[in-house]
C-alpha positions in Angstrom: 0.1 2.1 13.0 -1.9 4.3 11.0 -1.3 4.7 7.6 -1.9 6.6 4.9 -2.3 6.0 1.0 0.4 8.0 -1.0 -0.5 8.6 -4.8 1.1 10.4 -7.6 0.6 10.5 -11.0 4.2 9.1 -12.7 7.4 7.7 -10.9 8.8 11.1 -12.2 7.1 12.9 -9.3 8.8 10.9 -6.5 12.0 12.7 -5.5 9.3 15.6 -4.1 6.7 13.0 -2.5 10.0 11.2 -0.9 10.4 14.2 0.5 7.1 13.6 3.2 8.9 10.3 4.2 11.5 11.4 6.6 7.7 13.2 8.7 6.0 10.2 7.6 8.6 8.0 9.5 9.2 10.4 12.3 5.5 10.3 13.8 5.5 6.4 12.5 2.7 6.4 10.1 2.5 4.1 8.4 2.6 4.7 3.9 2.3 2.7 0.7 3.4 4.6 -2.2 1.5 4.3 -5.5 1.8 5.3 -9.0 -1.8 6.0 -10.5 -3.6 8.7 -12.8 -6.3 10.3 -12.8 -6.2 9.8 -17.2 -4.0 7.1 -17.7 -4.8 4.4 -15.1 -8.5 5.9 -14.5 -10.1 2.3 -13.9 -6.9 1.3 -10.7 -7.9 4.5 -9.1 -11.6 3.8 -9.0 -10.8 0.5 -7.3 -8.0 1.7 -5.4 -10.4 4.6 -4.2 -13.1 2.4 -3.3 -11.6 0.2 -0.9 -9.1 2.6 0.9 -11.4 1.9 4.0 -11.6 -1.7 3.6 -7.5 -1.4 3.7 -6.5 0.4 6.9 -6.0 3.9 5.2 -7.0 7.1 7.3 -6.7 9.3 5.1 -5.1 9.9 1.5 -1.9 11.8 0.1 -2.7 13.1 -3.6 0.0 13.8 -5.6 0.8 15.1 -9.4 1.2 18.1 -11.9 -0.6 20.2 -14.9 -4.1 19.0 -14.7 -4.0 17.0 -11.7 -7.1 15.7 -11.2 -5.6 12.7 -9.0 -6.5 14.3 -5.9 -10.5 15.0 -7.1 -11.0 11.4 -8.2 -10.2 10.2 -4.9 -11.9 12.9 -2.8 -15.2 11.7 -5.3 -14.5 8.0 -4.7 -13.4 7.9 -0.5 -15.0 9.9 2.7 -11.4 9.9 4.1 -9.6 13.0 4.0 -7.7 13.3 0.7 -4.5 16.0 0.5 -3.9 17.6 -2.2 -0.1 18.1 -3.3 0.3 19.9 -6.6 3.1 19.9 -8.4 5.8 21.8 -10.9 5.9 20.8 -14.5 4.4 22.5 -17.6 3.9 25.7 -19.6 2.1 27.0 -16.1 5.3 25.4 -13.3 2.8 24.3 -10.5 0.1 27.1 -10.7 -2.0 25.0 -13.0 -2.3 21.6 -11.0 -2.2 23.9 -7.6 -5.7 25.4 -9.4 -7.5 22.4 -10.1 -6.4 21.2 -6.4 -8.1 24.0 -5.0 -10.8 24.3 -7.3 -13.6 21.1 -6.0 -16.9 21.9 -6.4 -19.1 22.5 -3.3 -19.0 19.1 -1.2 -15.4 17.1 -2.5 -13.5 18.7 -0.6 -9.2 18.1 -1.0 -7.4 20.0 2.0 -4.6 21.7 -1.3 -1.1 22.2 0.2 1.4 24.1 -2.0 3.5 22.8 -5.0 6.2 20.8 -4.2 8.6 20.0 -2.0 7.8 22.2 1.0 3.9 20.9 0.3 5.3 17.3 0.4 6.3 18.1 4.0 3.0 20.1 5.1 1.3 17.2 3.4 2.9 14.5 5.8 2.7 17.5 8.9 -0.8 17.8 8.0 -2.1 14.0 7.9 -0.3 14.0 11.1 -2.8 16.2 12.5 -5.1 14.2 11.5 -3.8 11.2 13.0 -3.2 12.8 16.1 -7.3 13.5 16.6 -7.6 10.3 17.8 -4.2 8.5 19.2 -2.2 10.1 21.6 1.2 8.7 20.5 1.5 11.3 17.1 0.2 14.3 19.0 2.3 14.3 21.5 5.4 13.6 19.2 3.5 16.9 17.0 3.8 18.8 19.9 7.3 17.7 20.2 8.0 18.3 16.9 6.0 21.9 17.2 8.6 22.7 20.2 11.5 21.9 18.0 11.3 24.7 15.5 8.6 22.9 13.2 11.3 20.1 12.6 12.4 16.7 13.3 13.6 16.7 17.2 17.5 14.4 16.5 
């Protein structure tokens, strides 16, 4: 089973991030969820990001609000695809997180989703699209998902 790392900046991000879980479950993508902050636990972020491939992950979803340097920190330290999930919060209600996620320097790409709950769902579906490049079972489920109106069938 393919697996993805999901990192979030703080425990308070969990209700939004967990919106991705039913989709990952549907696509049969394993996941590990960790709380890591590019600011408060920088050494742990670097250590985890540097070991993703050897731990068998195929991609990362990095969710954080406000300055949201989490996705960029991961993107700078792994060759795996990084999916940035900006979260609401702060006086700009997530717009600052969106901008800090999408404005990466050339050569350090982050696929940036929309702010909040819809972004969490899209991060999971985008991860499935990445997995489908090398997994026919995930690809078949994506086709079924699309035919069901981009909803989990059943």
